[in-house]
LUMKETI-948279 format. One line per field, with one value per residue: residue number from 1; residue in three letters; chain; x, y, z of N, C-alpha, C in turn. Coordinates in steps of 0.001 Angstrom, whole numbers, plus 500000, padded with zeros to 6 digits. Example, Ala and Ser with C-alpha at 12.3 -4.5 7.8 and 13.67 -1.06 7.14 Angstrom:
// residues 2
pos	1 2
code	ALA SER
unit	A A
nX	513190 512850
nY	494310 497750
nZ	507800 507080
caX	512300 513670
caY	495500 498940
caZ	507800 507140
cX	513200 512900
cY	496700 500030
cZ	507800 507870
This chain:
// residues 250
pos	1 2 3 4 5 6 7 8 9 10 11 12 13 14 15 16 17 18 19 20 21 22 23 24 25 26 27 28 29 30 31 32 33 34 35 36 37 38 39 40 41 42 43 44 45 46 47 48 49 50 51 52 53 54 55 56 57 58 59 60 61 62 63 64 65 66 67 68 69 70 71 72 73 74 75 76 77 78 79 80 81 82 83 84 85 86 87 88 89 90 91 92 93 94 95 96 97 98 99 100 101 102 103 104 105 106 107 108 109 110 111 112 113 114 115 116 117 118 119 120 121 122 123 124 125 126 127 128 129 130 131 132 133 134 135 136 137 138 139 140 141 142 143 144 145 146 147 148 149 150 151 152 153 154 155 156 157 158 159 160 161 162 163 164 165 166 167 168 169 170 171 172 173 174 175 176 177 178 179 180 181 182 183 184 185 186 187 188 189 190 191 192 193 194 195 196 197 198 199 200 201 202 203 204 205 206 207 208 209 210 211 212 213 214 215 216 217 218 219 220 221 222 223 224 225 226 227 228 229 230 231 232 233 234 235 236 237 238 239 240 241 242 243 244 245 246 247 248 249 250
code	VAL GLU PRO ALA ASP VAL LEU ASP MET GLY ASN ALA GLY THR GLY ALA ARG LEU LEU MET GLY LEU LEU ALA THR HIS PRO PHE THR SER VAL LEU THR GLY ASP ALA SER LEU ARG ALA ARG PRO MET GLN ARG VAL MET ASP PRO LEU ARG ARG ILE GLY ALA ARG PHE LEU THR ARG THR GLY GLY ARG LEU PRO LEU ALA MET ALA GLY ALA VAL GLN PRO ILE PRO ILE ILE TYR THR LEU PRO VAL ALA SER ALA GLN VAL LYS SER ALA VAL LEU LEU ALA GLY LEU ASN THR PRO GLY VAL THR THR VAL ILE GLU PRO VAL PRO THR ARG ASP HIS THR GLU ARG MET LEU GLN ARG PHE GLY VAL THR LEU THR VAL GLU GLN ASN ALA THR MET LYS ARG VAL ILE THR LEU THR GLY GLN PRO GLU ILE SER ALA GLN THR VAL ALA ILE PRO ALA ASP PRO SER SER ALA ALA PHE PRO ALA VAL ALA ALA LEU LEU VAL PRO GLY ALA ALA VAL THR LEU VAL GLU VAL SER VAL ASN PRO MET ARG PHE GLY LEU TYR GLU THR LEU ARG GLU MET GLY ALA VAL VAL GLU ARG HIS GLY GLU ARG SER SER SER LEU CYS PRO ARG TYR TYR LEU SER ALA ARG SER GLY ARG THR ALA GLY GLN GLY LYS ARG PRO SER ASP ARG HIS ARG PRO TRP SER VAL GLY VAL ARG GLN PRO GLY ARG GLY GLY ARG
unit	A A A A A A A A A A A A A A A A A A A A A A A A A A A A A A A A A A A A A A A A A A A A A A A A A A A A A A A A A A A A A A A A A A A A A A A A A A A A A A A A A A A A A A A A A A A A A A A A A A A A A A A A A A A A A A A A A A A A A A A A A A A A A A A A A A A A A A A A A A A A A A A A A A A A A A A A A A A A A A A A A A A A A A A A A A A A A A A A A A A A A A A A A A A A A A A A A A A A A A A A A A A A A A A A A A A A A A A A A A A A A A A A A A A A A A A A A A A A A A A A A A A A A A A A A A
nX	446068 445793 448373 447391 449781 453128 455288 457286 460273 462037 464697 465463 467045 467320 464320 462725 464192 462250 460579 459487 460046 457865 455785 455798 454506 451527 449042 448709 449970 451947 453916 457358 459534 463096 464595 467759 470074 468940 467645 470184 471194 471504 469139 468735 469711 468292 465430 465710 465868 462928 461725 461453 460039 457889 456764 456773 458284 459362 461904 464230 466890 469568 468690 467724 465438 462865 460673 458394 456526 454343 452981 452508 450795 450029 452025 455586 457187 460700 463765 466930 469961 472185 473542 475971 476839 473837 472163 470016 468867 468353 466342 464094 463302 462152 460494 458973 458496 456509 453488 453184 452854 453785 457508 459766 462582 466002 469955 472691 475921 477164 477249 474719 473394 470866 468265 466120 465560 464933 462598 460737 460372 459296 457124 455522 455827 456846 460066 463423 466227 469366 472825 473992 475579 477564 479213 477293 474492 471497 468015 464780 461667 457768 455156 452046 451496 449885 449467 450475 450031 452729 454407 456770 460255 462834 466190 468785 470280 473824 475510 475024 475790 477898 480049 479945 481363 483444 484597 484735 486803 488606 489765 491795 491149 488384 485374 482530 477993 476535 472851 471299 471507 472134 473712 473486 475358 476581 476580 478246 481389 482729 483391 484734 487126 488071 488296 490227 492365 492702 491390 488586 486043 482892 480308 477020 474013 472316 469125 466001 465186 462510 464200 467013 470029 470683 472149 474062 476486 479178 481820 485822 489030 492023 495087 495873 495753 496863 495322 495085 493303 490819 488292 486974 487088 485895 482139 479839 480472 482645 486168 488247 490405 492168 493895 495488 495902 499377 500581 501615 499646 498500
nY	638625 635336 634407 632805 631609 630122 632436 633847 634089 635607 636449 637928 638088 640087 640915 638770 637969 640585 640039 637742 638836 640736 638958 637186 637738 637406 635160 633297 630828 630622 630146 629873 631058 630596 631729 629563 630294 632639 629501 628637 630094 630592 630528 630778 632921 634826 633406 632506 634218 635400 632816 632977 635059 634295 632873 629824 627714 625521 624188 623624 621355 623186 625133 626913 628111 626232 627700 626707 629278 629469 632479 633957 633506 634932 637142 637715 640294 640937 641586 641214 640791 641252 638811 639267 641505 642427 644829 643234 641230 642786 644462 642596 642161 644257 644808 643301 643857 645595 644461 643783 644054 645737 646612 646609 646161 646020 645254 646467 645248 646423 649127 649206 650091 652285 652555 651108 652030 654899 655084 653595 655268 657617 657295 657347 655648 654845 655176 655056 655358 654896 655052 652540 651940 650207 651391 650584 650058 650568 649974 650554 649753 651273 648395 647732 650857 653597 654085 656253 657316 658290 660273 659555 660726 659123 658493 658228 655120 654469 652448 651603 654034 653847 652053 653588 655841 654913 654222 656825 657671 656312 657411 659606 663200 662580 663143 662819 663845 662516 662071 662971 660921 659289 659929 658923 658365 655906 654344 655969 655625 654124 656525 658420 656468 656446 659200 659946 658392 659627 660854 663250 663945 665633 667250 668636 670555 670153 667923 668607 665893 663020 660819 660526 662339 664194 664374 666357 664513 664787 663039 662985 662653 662478 662549 658852 656209 653623 652348 650628 649552 647640 644908 645846 647322 649789 650917 648825 648509 646287 647068 648593 649703 651566 652829 654037 653953 654163 655103 653042 650319 648212
nZ	674384 672599 670647 667150 666575 665561 666660 664543 664789 662677 661879 663752 667003 669338 669419 669376 671901 673631 673283 674686 676659 676333 677234 678784 681124 680713 681243 678906 676620 674469 671392 669743 667102 664433 661807 661310 661589 664387 665841 665994 668516 672160 674458 677032 678890 678905 680140 682709 684564 684150 684575 687402 687964 686867 684927 682635 680504 677512 675819 673457 673696 675878 675929 673510 670605 668261 671432 673362 675335 678393 680250 683096 685392 687869 687906 689602 691237 690697 692076 690395 690126 687181 685587 683572 681902 679269 677313 676500 677768 680788 678920 678792 680755 682220 681060 681552 683750 683560 683499 686054 688812 692094 692401 690679 689925 687908 688646 687227 686881 684710 682590 680639 677030 677183 675650 676117 678683 678503 676626 677664 679740 678342 677446 679753 682089 685324 686000 687619 687506 689404 691341 693171 696414 695282 693176 691417 688587 689327 688100 688441 688340 688418 688119 686142 684714 684003 680980 678091 674781 672525 670180 668521 667946 665609 666607 663666 663817 665467 665066 662682 661185 661526 659227 656669 658117 658418 655888 655163 656380 654858 652822 651696 652262 652499 652715 655419 655941 658539 659088 661129 663883 666729 669534 671506 674914 675443 672640 671418 671914 669384 668257 669079 669645 666912 666935 668756 667523 665390 663743 662254 664203 664296 665275 664883 664901 666735 667215 669192 670746 672036 673119 672697 672782 669205 665855 663120 661861 660888 660033 658482 656842 658129 659758 660953 663177 664569 668554 670118 671231 673821 673294 675022 676356 674505 673253 670845 667287 667543 667811 665095 662920 661263 658715 656449 653274 651430 654723 655793 655443 653059
caX	445463 446683 448587 446894 450124 453659 455267 458154 460883 463105 466962 465841 467491 466436 462647 462449 464024 461900 458690 459968 459494 455987 454560 456200 453621 450500 448605 448363 450709 452482 455174 457907 460338 463419 465607 468480 470853 468507 467829 471196 471066 471098 467400 468592 469931 466393 464251 466156 465375 461564 460997 460971 458844 456443 456930 456794 459124 459464 462828 464711 468546 470579 467327 466835 464270 461525 460775 456325 456055 452914 452782 452546 449064 450173 453575 456162 458514 462085 465699 468309 471026 472026 475225 476865 476027 473223 471236 468408 467657 467924 464846 463550 462643 461643 458904 457785 458114 455370 452632 453653 452291 455240 458880 460387 464338 467212 470864 473674 477387 478086 475812 474305 472640 469686 467483 464465 464227 464146 461750 459190 459528 458445 455508 454499 456136 456793 460867 464228 467552 470488 473766 474307 477116 478868 479106 476263 473347 469959 467115 463755 459946 456337 454459 450887 450995 448881 450331 449748 450513 453367 454843 458385 461523 463799 467467 469597 470938 475341 476033 475181 475811 479634 479792 480308 482048 484851 484654 484700 488321 490029 490649 492314 490298 487054 484646 480524 478225 475311 471747 470411 472049 472336 474783 473522 476381 476196 476644 479270 482777 483300 483086 485877 488122 488625 489341 492077 493489 493689 490402 487964 484567 482254 478459 476542 473123 471619 467511 465907 464279 462512 464672 468286 469928 470801 472719 473986 477235 480745 483229 486904 490008 492400 496272 495157 497855 496267 495501 495278 491608 490027 487062 485885 487394 484559 481249 479570 481240 483607 487205 487938 491438 491967 494765 494960 497331 500423 500836 502218 499198 498183
caY	638390 634936 633987 632585 631255 630161 633860 633917 636384 635620 636288 639183 638098 641098 640754 637624 637983 641537 639305 636669 639620 641174 637761 637110 637897 637476 633989 632232 630038 631038 629328 631266 630279 631545 630874 628780 631443 632357 628894 628243 630637 630537 631749 630557 633628 635416 632524 632147 635792 634339 631628 633436 636662 633230 632113 628060 627053 624340 624407 622832 621255 623717 626465 627172 627925 626758 627322 626894 629668 630051 633161 633610 634405 635917 637467 637943 641058 640431 642095 640645 641177 640588 638158 639287 642471 642670 645065 642210 640299 643663 644778 641652 641847 645476 645040 641672 644546 646830 644209 642829 644518 645779 646977 644755 646726 644798 645717 646274 645793 647120 649951 648417 651048 651849 652886 650915 652624 655532 655102 653685 656781 658354 656036 657143 654407 655300 654184 655482 655198 655489 654208 652358 652041 649240 651990 649624 650740 649990 650194 650172 650038 650118 647713 648428 652219 653928 654550 657299 657657 659405 660643 659691 660331 658266 659115 656996 654217 654728 651438 651042 654917 653892 651831 654946 657107 654013 654196 658484 658145 655266 657477 660792 663887 662018 662986 662414 663778 661589 663327 662891 660536 659242 660710 658208 658039 654588 653835 656949 654887 654165 657607 658854 656390 657344 660368 659189 657515 661320 661552 664212 663691 666517 666934 669624 671195 669804 668148 668061 664031 662167 660043 660344 663471 663704 665365 665420 664011 664858 662614 663062 661293 662424 661252 657815 655625 652626 652996 649221 649846 646304 645735 645952 649322 650333 650174 648072 647719 646144 647250 649047 649523 652218 652426 654802 653973 655213 654725 651736 649516 647538
caZ	672859 672836 669446 666815 665090 665720 666339 663499 664823 661522 662385 665072 668371 670129 669128 669974 673418 674309 672731 675723 678300 677226 676740 680054 682181 680525 681105 677769 675514 672904 670677 669061 666374 663736 661329 661122 662971 665569 666392 667191 669801 672859 675151 678378 680023 679389 680529 683764 685843 683584 685344 688190 687429 687142 683406 682279 679508 677258 675045 673149 674322 675291 675497 672360 669943 669029 672545 674195 676475 679492 681371 684355 686133 688842 687829 690658 691262 691085 692053 689094 689242 686116 685393 682112 681182 678137 677320 675726 679145 680707 678356 678654 682231 682668 679623 681649 684807 682726 683931 687263 689703 692634 692038 689215 689257 687860 689002 686588 687885 683971 682593 678621 676415 677577 675027 677023 680237 677533 676024 679195 680380 677496 677486 681030 683308 686793 686293 688196 687716 690127 691427 694530 697030 695310 691883 689933 688085 689979 687247 689248 687540 689467 687180 685840 684740 683034 680139 676812 673357 672200 669352 668899 666753 666301 665962 662865 664429 665414 665041 661432 660624 661604 657709 656012 658803 658753 655156 654986 657014 654633 651577 651833 651637 651379 654002 655152 656806 658796 659365 663351 664111 668421 670188 673262 675415 675956 672048 670816 671359 668416 667362 670215 669805 665771 667086 668937 666366 664356 662743 661895 663958 664858 665264 664863 664468 667487 667041 669854 670543 673574 673321 673138 671633 667826 665374 662657 662950 660192 659386 657882 657322 659307 660061 661674 664094 665639 669659 669708 672003 673291 672745 676424 675796 673564 672830 669392 666615 668570 667340 664083 662568 660099 658397 655500 652509 652030 655623 655987 654850 651761
cX	446203 447402 448062 448019 451061 454640 456789 459178 462263 464690 466864 466160 467095 464969 462609 462447 463186 460748 458807 459114 458124 455624 454329 455176 451873 449718 448132 449755 450498 453827 455879 459265 461388 464261 465912 469446 469995 468374 468530 471692 470191 469823 467824 468659 468974 465695 465050 465396 463297 460638 461221 460388 457331 456414 457137 457087 458859 460216 464033 466224 469056 469543 467714 465940 464621 461375 458397 456820 454640 453439 452531 451147 449649 451771 454079 456930 459595 462971 466191 468724 472089 473724 476097 475718 475280 471873 469663 467658 467424 466603 463835 462722 461864 460235 458430 457627 456699 453618 452157 453548 453119 456368 458969 461635 465413 468419 472027 474787 477502 477209 475831 473738 471403 468430 465667 463939 464280 462442 460434 459237 459084 457136 454677 454908 456578 458302 462174 465769 468421 471291 474381 475602 477710 479448 477657 475200 471745 468653 465692 462408 458850 455402 453257 450582 450263 449602 450164 450717 451195 454055 456866 459132 462781 464960 468034 470506 472568 475987 476232 476053 477553 480445 480610 481431 483280 485608 485262 486697 489602 490750 490658 491437 489013 486387 482833 479833 476853 474492 471471 470183 471822 473263 474158 474877 476956 476375 477154 480660 482966 483833 484733 487236 488334 488998 490398 492887 493956 492562 489452 486612 483575 480944 478547 475552 472018 470333 467167 464889 464143 462842 466032 469103 470666 471827 473602 475663 478626 481783 484565 488074 490854 494463 496093 496075 496738 496630 495680 493911 491445 488958 486137 486310 485756 483099 481456 480432 482367 485562 487261 489612 491189 493165 495008 496388 498668 501050 501232 500808 499001 496392
cY	637220 634612 633542 631334 631286 631437 633139 635023 636227 635448 637364 638491 638968 641403 639677 637306 639917 640441 638926 637894 639787 639480 636732 636265 637882 635510 632753 631483 630706 630144 629924 630638 631227 631039 630558 629482 631596 631356 628399 629278 630910 631946 631487 632158 634739 634657 632408 633484 635352 634819 632714 634372 635226 632598 630804 628211 625981 624707 623492 622362 622865 625666 627010 627381 626831 626734 627616 627955 629757 631414 633171 634144 634870 635947 638120 639144 640422 641480 640825 641259 640559 640182 638863 640568 642420 643765 644498 641623 641941 643981 644439 641874 642974 645202 643718 642399 645119 645476 643514 644304 644391 646705 645745 645599 644685 646251 645459 646444 646219 648154 649350 649868 650556 652654 652576 651904 654690 655789 654907 655018 657568 658708 656863 656582 655344 654669 655115 654877 655517 654370 654364 652113 651449 650561 651238 650051 650197 650865 650201 650423 649754 649745 648307 649803 652333 654445 655431 657443 658513 659305 660630 659224 659794 658651 658000 656602 654366 653653 651665 652799 654584 653535 653112 656403 656339 654743 656010 657947 657218 656319 659130 661725 663728 662945 662738 663074 663073 662017 662696 661897 660152 659439 660616 657791 656587 654041 655157 656661 654977 655496 658462 658196 656712 658853 660521 658991 659083 661766 662572 664123 664769 666333 668241 669299 669777 669338 667761 666444 663740 661159 660266 661634 662841 664815 664912 665252 663644 664335 662901 662743 662911 661765 661201 657150 654231 652048 651233 649427 647883 647041 646217 647587 650931 649839 649061 649187 647285 646540 647865 649539 650311 652926 653557 654479 654388 654826 653891 650795 648941 647613
cZ	672658 670918 669041 666627 665882 664924 665581 663304 663720 662152 663848 666720 668934 670126 669968 671779 674362 673759 674226 677372 678375 677162 678611 681448 682141 680142 680178 677199 673907 671939 669749 668034 665385 662753 661496 662487 663841 666476 666761 668442 671065 673777 676827 679749 679996 679885 681843 684644 685215 684368 686557 688778 687633 685417 683425 680576 679107 675749 674532 673599 673978 675478 674981 671553 668911 670263 672640 675434 677613 680204 681836 685073 687064 689565 689175 690788 691415 691676 691548 689040 687987 686523 684270 681457 679445 678428 676496 677327 680464 680682 678697 679997 683042 681947 680282 682950 684570 683380 685169 688414 691169 692337 691910 689196 689164 688222 687953 686580 687014 683486 680727 678013 677442 676846 675974 678218 679311 677430 677005 679332 679783 677496 678986 682227 683832 686688 686590 688126 688086 690705 692722 695069 696208 693829 690838 689450 688580 689109 688482 688699 688122 688705 687450 685873 684396 681668 678603 675867 672730 670724 669447 667354 667050 665836 664366 664280 664065 664837 663055 660319 660693 660449 657283 656186 658563 656794 654190 654983 655749 653365 651962 650862 651570 653194 653775 656221 657071 659185 660517 663584 665853 668349 671664 673586 675272 674257 671395 671111 670727 667758 668425 670020 668569 666162 667760 668885 665213 663721 663160 662843 664946 665176 665557 664704 665269 667747 668239 669516 672573 673806 673993 672423 670225 667341 664618 662458 660966 660768 657949 658192 657525 659566 661085 662622 664925 667347 670178 671539 672569 673041 673758 676366 675716 673620 671566 668526 667724 669446 665686 664173 661863 659449 656832 654158 652511 653091 656588 655734 653672 651543
């Protein structure tokens, strides 16, 4: 159904890009906007593959919101190699592929978080993930599936959980337990880095989840020393410096 009004995405950059993917294969016109921060962010990277599928866009200079888009009348399945690692662009293409006949393929030179793939598989979409001869991640999705409703338990966000975890590490003797946090391997890099720095990070009490493993996560202070990890070495948050009082920090 064509939106009756402008779709205001507020500050939701992920929401805007994923919605563009969903709308790209429905033959009606939509207008998206957002707050001042979101309107300053470029959308060109997500528009490029959606144009190949058949969607049309009218945007401000630089491919920024607000934008008007017309979904493809006859969407075309594509094989798309991500030029830059982006879970949002990957997800937009996969969501566009849902209403596209045939097989849509996304190739990732660098793996990104895989929540979309897990979710689509849970809802009954035929989606496969393989590694090709050049070690790139190849995701294929068969379009126009029969999707069934599901009950899904959403784990706690590991990026949000990082703030109280790191705060506890800064206070000698402090500890915190975080409830049912996702330990998706593509989202757990910060905690592995903290372990390497000497922090005590433990997981226990595994809970079954239809999307990804989730555990109770405990963190407490230990001897920490900066390891000089580059931002590219770990998943966001990009880099963390933890230095306890009395050990050279102020």
